TIDO-887635 format. One line per field, with one value per atom (N, C-alpha, C, CB): x, y, z. Coordinates in Angstrom, 3 decimals. Glycine has a CB too. Example, Ala and Ser with C-alpha at 12.3 -4.5 7.8 and 13.67 -1.06 7.14 Angstrom:
<nodes>
x (13.190;12.300;13.200;11.308;12.850;13.670;12.900;14.084)
y (-5.690;-4.500;-3.300;-4.473;-2.250;-1.060;0.030;-0.598)
z (7.800;7.800;7.800;9.046;7.080;7.140;7.870;5.725)
</nodes>
This chain:
<nodes>
x (44.547;44.369;42.869;44.912;42.557;41.153;40.756;40.920;39.488;38.983;38.409;37.902;38.584;38.058;36.556;38.615;35.984;34.521;34.152;34.018;33.222;32.847;32.240;31.829;32.639;32.116;30.788;33.099;29.901;28.591;28.632;27.407;28.042;28.014;26.758;28.035;26.967;25.868;25.248;24.824;24.489;23.802;22.512;23.501;22.160;20.919;19.756;20.814;18.772;17.621;16.753;16.789;16.552;15.681;14.243;15.935;13.392;12.005;11.336;11.248;10.521;9.808;8.794;9.098;8.880;7.969;7.021;8.710;5.792;4.775;3.935;3.932;3.622;2.838;1.479;2.694;1.087;-0.232;-1.297;-0.249;-0.907;-1.806;-1.310;-1.927;-1.474;-0.865;-1.401;-1.034;-2.676;-3.241;-2.786;-4.762;-2.214;-1.741;-2.859;-0.907;-4.012;-5.174;-5.333;-6.499;-5.417;-5.638;-7.084;-4.798;-7.605;-8.998;-9.034;-9.669;-10.242;-10.385;-9.750;-11.858;-9.927;-9.379;-7.837;-9.893;-7.260;-5.801;-5.292;-5.372;-6.008;-5.626;-5.646;-6.565;-6.694;-6.790;-5.694;-8.131;-5.356;-4.275;-2.939;-4.169;-2.726;-1.470;-1.438;-1.325;-2.596;-2.595;-2.398;-3.926;-2.990;-2.797;-1.359;-3.716;-0.758;0.657;1.536;1.073;1.222;1.979;1.868;1.495;0.667;0.499;1.207;-0.984;1.194;1.865;3.393;1.489;3.905;5.365;5.862;5.763;4.951;5.299;6.058;4.019;7.043;7.830;6.978;9.222;6.650;5.789;6.464;5.420;7.790;8.473;8.459;9.922;8.226;8.110;6.863;9.398;5.721;4.498;4.397;3.264;3.640;3.418;2.558;2.742;2.519;1.737;0.250;2.137;-0.521;-1.956;-2.708;-2.618;-2.205;-2.874;-2.763;-2.242;-1.666;-1.479;-2.513;-0.019;-2.698;-3.675;-5.073;-3.649;-5.443;-6.789;-6.894;-7.078;-5.821;-5.880;-6.025;-4.638;-5.294;-5.372;-6.786;-4.312;-7.381;-8.735;-9.719;-9.120;-9.548;-10.453;-10.303;-10.138;-9.094;-8.867;-9.523;-7.401;-9.398;-10.004;-11.536;-9.612;-12.115;-13.562;-13.982;-14.014;-13.213;-13.490;-13.425;-12.504;-12.416;-12.256;-13.460;-10.881;-13.853;-14.977;-16.270;-15.161;-16.501;-17.695;-17.686;-17.835;-16.532;-16.420;-16.644;-15.062;-16.120;-16.306;-17.767;-15.445;-18.454;-19.861;-20.694;-20.344;-20.328;-21.058;-20.871;-20.573;-19.662;-19.402;-20.147;-17.884;-20.152;-20.883;-22.369;-20.636;-22.940;-24.394;-24.730;-24.876;-23.845;-24.047;-23.985;-22.997;-23.013;-22.888;-24.133;-21.639;-24.629;-25.805;-27.016;-26.037;-27.167;-28.271;-28.262;-28.222;-27.092;-26.979;-27.360;-25.535;-26.947;-27.255;-28.739;-26.514;-29.393;-30.816;-31.616;-31.267;-31.138;-31.841;-31.774;-31.257;-30.869;-30.761;-31.778;-29.378;-32.430;-33.382;-34.488;-33.989;-34.711;-35.728;-35.179;-36.850;-33.984;-33.369;-32.545;-32.495;-32.474;-31.657;-30.206;-32.200;-29.253;-27.843;-27.009;-27.318;-25.904;-24.883;-23.676;-24.508;-23.119;-21.973;-20.973;-22.448;-19.771;-18.739;-18.898;-17.331;-19.250;-19.486;-18.197;-20.264;-18.343;-17.188;-16.250;-17.661;-16.824;-15.983;-15.305;-16.811;-15.653;-15.054;-15.910;-13.680;-16.933;-17.814;-18.930;-18.419;-19.418;-20.466;-21.817;-20.549;-22.509;-23.812;-24.846;-23.742;-26.114;-27.174;-28.301;-27.681;-28.940;-30.060;-30.671;-29.646;-31.764;-32.467;-32.021;-34.007;-31.735;-31.291;-32.491;-30.653;-32.316;-33.408;-33.264;-33.459;-32.010;-31.818;-30.413;-32.101;-30.223;-28.944;-28.543;-29.043;-27.246;-26.731;-25.620;-26.203;-25.586;-24.518;-23.840;-25.057;-22.522;-21.761;-20.479;-21.448;-19.645;-18.398;-17.462;-17.702;-17.656;-16.807;-17.348;-16.661;-18.512;-19.050;-20.445;-18.160;-20.914;-22.267;-22.211;-22.941;-23.123;-23.203;-24.652;-22.627;-24.825;-26.174;-26.457;-26.280;-27.744;-28.172;-28.905;-29.099;-28.351;-28.882;-29.329;-27.808;-30.645;-31.230;-30.684;-30.956;-30.659;-30.225;-28.712;-30.705;-27.946;-26.490;-26.190;-25.734;-25.762;-25.503;-24.024;-25.947;-23.727;-22.340;-21.770;-21.475;-22.626;-22.116;-21.726;-23.192;-20.417;-19.966;-20.364;-18.449;-20.537;-20.938;-19.916;-21.151;-18.661;-17.604;-17.639;-16.275;-18.372;-18.499;-19.626;-18.759;-20.491;-21.573;-21.043;-22.636;-21.352;-20.843;-21.932;-20.178;-23.211;-24.307;-25.579;-24.522;-26.383;-27.664;-28.716;-27.638;-29.755;-30.838;-32.030;-31.257)
y (44.980;44.556;44.273;45.622;43.214;42.866;43.367;41.331;43.759;44.242;43.070;45.365;43.096;41.980;42.014;41.999;40.855;40.726;41.062;39.263;41.973;42.342;41.129;43.543;40.961;39.873;40.291;39.488;39.347;39.658;39.207;38.976;39.994;39.607;38.743;40.865;37.521;36.634;36.081;37.353;35.050;34.440;35.200;32.935;35.266;35.936;35.084;36.189;35.737;35.003;34.482;35.897;33.182;32.596;32.865;31.061;33.168;33.415;32.188;33.885;32.426;31.318;30.775;31.777;29.480;28.898;27.975;28.172;28.341;27.503;26.990;28.248;25.708;25.159;25.795;23.661;26.174;26.771;25.686;27.624;24.473;23.345;22.180;22.933;22.260;21.240;19.855;21.607;19.722;18.396;17.792;18.467;18.591;18.073;17.721;16.869;18.341;18.041;19.199;17.818;18.865;19.889;19.952;19.627;21.146;21.330;21.580;22.518;21.722;22.008;23.350;21.994;24.328;25.660;25.606;26.636;24.836;24.698;24.082;23.825;23.074;22.432;23.452;21.245;24.255;25.231;26.297;25.867;26.709;27.674;27.111;28.066;25.830;25.185;25.101;23.752;24.771;24.644;26.011;24.002;27.074;28.398;28.843;29.383;28.585;28.905;28.169;28.563;26.942;26.164;26.753;24.716;27.187;27.792;29.129;27.968;29.902;31.205;31.053;32.025;29.995;29.792;29.080;28.968;28.693;27.941;28.830;27.357;28.286;28.974;29.013;28.255;30.202;30.294;29.691;31.763;29.619;29.026;27.495;29.528;26.952;25.500;25.175;24.922;25.288;25.062;23.623;25.418;23.451;22.124;21.246;22.256;20.016;19.067;19.314;17.571;19.608;19.908;18.695;20.380;17.496;16.284;16.236;14.990;16.692;16.717;17.664;17.164;18.784;19.760;19.179;21.065;18.506;17.891;16.749;17.345;15.973;14.903;15.437;14.041;16.526;17.133;17.670;18.282;18.289;18.829;17.697;19.679;16.612;15.444;14.838;14.357;14.748;14.214;15.060;14.099;16.396;17.301;17.127;18.771;16.979;16.807;15.472;16.861;14.445;13.146;13.208;12.106;13.866;14.004;14.815;14.702;15.866;16.678;15.835;17.887;15.004;14.186;13.143;13.501;12.550;11.583;12.242;10.906;13.471;14.223;14.570;15.516;14.997;15.346;14.106;15.987;12.969;11.713;11.325;10.559;11.422;11.083;12.040;11.123;13.332;14.304;14.034;15.727;13.712;13.457;12.153;13.378;11.181;9.927;10.159;8.888;10.976;11.307;12.047;12.152;13.007;13.748;12.854;14.875;11.944;11.024;10.128;10.193;9.638;8.765;9.534;8.201;10.825;11.651;11.905;12.950;12.221;12.514;11.307;12.918;10.101;8.880;8.713;7.649;9.420;9.316;10.178;9.695;11.113;12.024;11.188;13.019;11.487;10.743;9.510;10.338;9.103;7.925;8.317;7.173;7.411;7.631;7.236;6.826;8.135;7.852;8.047;8.743;7.341;7.514;8.129;6.117;9.175;9.838;10.299;11.055;10.536;11.084;12.586;10.705;13.083;14.524;15.295;14.792;16.609;17.530;17.197;19.006;16.748;16.441;15.070;16.497;14.362;13.014;11.907;12.943;12.303;11.289;10.906;11.805;9.690;9.188;9.841;7.660;10.364;10.976;10.324;12.511;10.359;9.728;10.732;8.450;10.655;11.533;11.241;12.955;11.904;11.734;12.810;11.785;12.396;13.351;14.169;12.629;15.529;16.456;17.033;17.590;17.316;17.865;17.599;19.355;17.934;17.713;19.041;16.542;19.358;20.568;20.167;21.595;20.784;20.557;21.869;19.889;21.886;23.092;22.648;23.964;23.614;23.294;22.478;24.568;22.528;21.748;20.351;22.455;20.045;18.695;18.685;17.842;17.462;17.256;17.065;16.033;17.793;17.655;17.425;18.905;16.965;16.644;17.565;15.124;17.744;18.345;17.239;19.634;16.909;15.814;16.390;14.672;16.345;16.842;18.220;15.863;19.128;20.509;20.705;20.995;19.637;19.745;19.817;18.497;20.968;21.078;20.848;22.455;20.574;20.396;19.027;21.403;18.046;16.657;16.056;15.746;15.757;15.209;13.721;15.382;13.305;11.897;10.923;11.626;11.322;10.444;10.241;10.986;11.149;11.035;10.051;12.416;9.733;8.805;7.398;8.895;6.757;5.377;4.320;5.267;4.771;3.791;4.500;3.093;3.789;4.288;3.213;4.648;3.655;2.680;2.922;2.794)
z (-15.183;-13.837;-13.623;-12.847;-12.963;-12.715;-11.342;-12.826;-11.245;-9.939;-9.185;-10.112;-7.892;-7.110;-7.067;-5.701;-6.934;-6.831;-5.389;-7.237;-5.171;-3.784;-3.075;-3.777;-1.843;-1.025;-0.453;0.099;-0.365;0.245;1.671;-0.515;2.526;3.913;4.156;4.840;4.523;4.827;3.556;5.653;3.703;2.557;2.273;2.824;1.004;0.669;1.167;-0.861;1.718;2.264;1.140;3.204;1.183;0.158;0.545;-0.005;-0.446;-0.100;0.481;-1.305;1.460;2.095;1.084;3.432;0.792;-0.145;0.566;-1.229;0.684;1.232;0.092;2.267;0.093;-1.013;-1.088;-0.876;-2.292;-2.500;-2.574;-3.782;-2.826;-2.974;-2.127;-4.453;-0.778;0.075;-0.121;1.476;-0.604;-0.822;-2.157;-0.775;-3.026;-4.293;-5.283;-4.044;-5.105;-5.970;-6.935;-5.129;-8.232;-9.249;-9.618;-10.481;-9.586;-10.011;-11.524;-9.236;-12.060;-13.470;-13.805;-13.872;-12.890;-13.103;-13.103;-12.011;-12.224;-12.167;-13.472;-10.946;-13.990;-15.228;-16.381;-15.526;-16.447;-17.484;-17.397;-17.438;-16.173;-15.981;-16.474;-14.499;-16.163;-16.642;-18.172;-16.037;-18.751;-20.229;-20.854;-20.747;-20.328;-20.874;-20.732;-20.200;-19.567;-19.346;-20.326;-17.919;-20.624;-21.593;-23.008;-21.587;-23.355;-24.679;-24.758;-25.006;-23.661;-23.695;-23.781;-22.448;-23.191;-23.164;-24.441;-21.913;-25.284;-26.482;-27.501;-27.125;-28.115;-29.142;-30.406;-29.402;-30.934;-32.123;-33.365;-32.392;-33.360;-34.520;-34.468;-34.594;-33.303;-33.127;-32.282;-32.452;-32.928;-32.144;-31.666;-32.968;-30.603;-30.026;-30.955;-28.644;-30.650;-31.452;-31.170;-31.124;-32.221;-31.997;-31.458;-33.308;-31.740;-31.236;-29.699;-31.877;-29.144;-27.687;-27.065;-27.314;-27.700;-27.168;-27.176;-27.988;-28.250;-28.323;-27.290;-29.781;-27.129;-26.127;-24.706;-26.217;-24.394;-23.052;-22.827;-22.887;-23.820;-23.685;-23.500;-24.910;-24.226;-24.098;-22.695;-25.206;-22.188;-20.860;-19.807;-20.583;-19.980;-19.018;-19.028;-19.335;-20.183;-20.284;-19.638;-21.773;-19.865;-19.254;-17.726;-19.772;-17.193;-15.760;-15.203;-15.419;-15.914;-15.473;-15.413;-16.419;-16.433;-16.443;-15.316;-17.788;-15.056;-13.970;-12.627;-13.996;-12.477;-11.217;-11.040;-11.200;-12.091;-11.998;-11.665;-13.312;-12.237;-11.950;-10.495;-12.874;-9.978;-8.578;-7.635;-8.291;-7.985;-7.140;-7.124;-7.626;-8.254;-8.322;-7.585;-9.814;-7.641;-6.939;-5.429;-7.375;-4.982;-3.578;-3.054;-3.358;-3.839;-3.469;-3.412;-4.423;-4.379;-4.416;-3.183;-5.686;-2.818;-1.626;-0.369;-1.485;-0.286;0.858;0.972;0.778;-0.146;-0.157;0.336;-1.568;-0.007;0.445;1.938;-0.221;2.640;4.085;4.832;4.509;4.148;4.770;5.450;3.704;6.720;7.478;8.163;6.571;7.845;8.476;9.680;7.477;10.652;11.813;11.473;13.031;11.787;11.513;12.760;10.386;12.774;13.829;13.122;14.566;13.727;13.077;14.142;12.210;13.723;14.589;14.660;14.088;15.856;16.029;16.058;17.300;16.187;16.199;17.354;16.310;18.479;19.630;19.515;20.897;18.442;18.242;18.804;18.885;19.541;20.132;19.157;21.459;19.298;18.446;18.806;18.561;17.826;18.040;17.110;17.799;17.510;16.753;16.559;17.462;15.388;15.120;13.803;15.176;13.489;12.208;11.239;12.401;10.011;8.987;8.580;7.747;8.694;8.370;6.970;9.388;6.540;5.207;4.700;5.204;3.435;2.757;2.104;1.683;2.215;1.573;0.598;2.638;-0.548;-1.508;-1.845;-2.777;-1.734;-2.073;-2.766;-0.793;-3.084;-3.778;-2.902;-4.228;-1.572;-0.674;-0.448;0.651;-0.999;-0.895;-0.332;-0.046;-0.081;0.428;1.942;-0.260;2.636;4.084;4.476;4.802;5.693;6.227;7.408;6.668;7.656;8.920;9.679;8.696;10.846;11.649;13.003;11.837;13.247;14.494;14.843;15.642;13.898;14.093;14.007;15.418;13.894;13.756;12.231;14.459;11.744;10.315;10.043;9.778;8.801;8.353;8.623;9.000;8.813;9.046;7.719;9.758;7.578;6.329;6.214;6.200;4.971;4.754;5.295;3.273;5.258;5.746;7.243;5.357;7.961;9.396;9.795;9.997;8.875;9.140;9.240;8.064;10.378;10.588;10.484;11.952;10.618;10.559;10.109;11.948;9.266;8.825;9.138;7.298;9.791;10.143;9.267;11.647)
</nodes>
């Protein structure tokens, strides 16, 4: 005789999944974590193609170099604005004008200080005189 399968009351609650990377942008660190996870999950009796590993590493290096070049270009363009009068979209959404006093570079990007207003993103600048 078979025993009945116990019925569950209600559906099991699925865990709430919020995306950890809502912008869908992978950093160099994310890429390395994926590559390490891939190597750890690899079957030792059937190793992956070593050429793929070399190609992935070369691609990562190439992306890193392009990113560094873009960042240095952005910083160079921002430094050239020092002393120039710029018009930018302020925090309130209104257009503001002032002279660029300094440039800051951080992991979040390049920002300007305009007439004492710090954190002005380059994308907010609409005109340079």
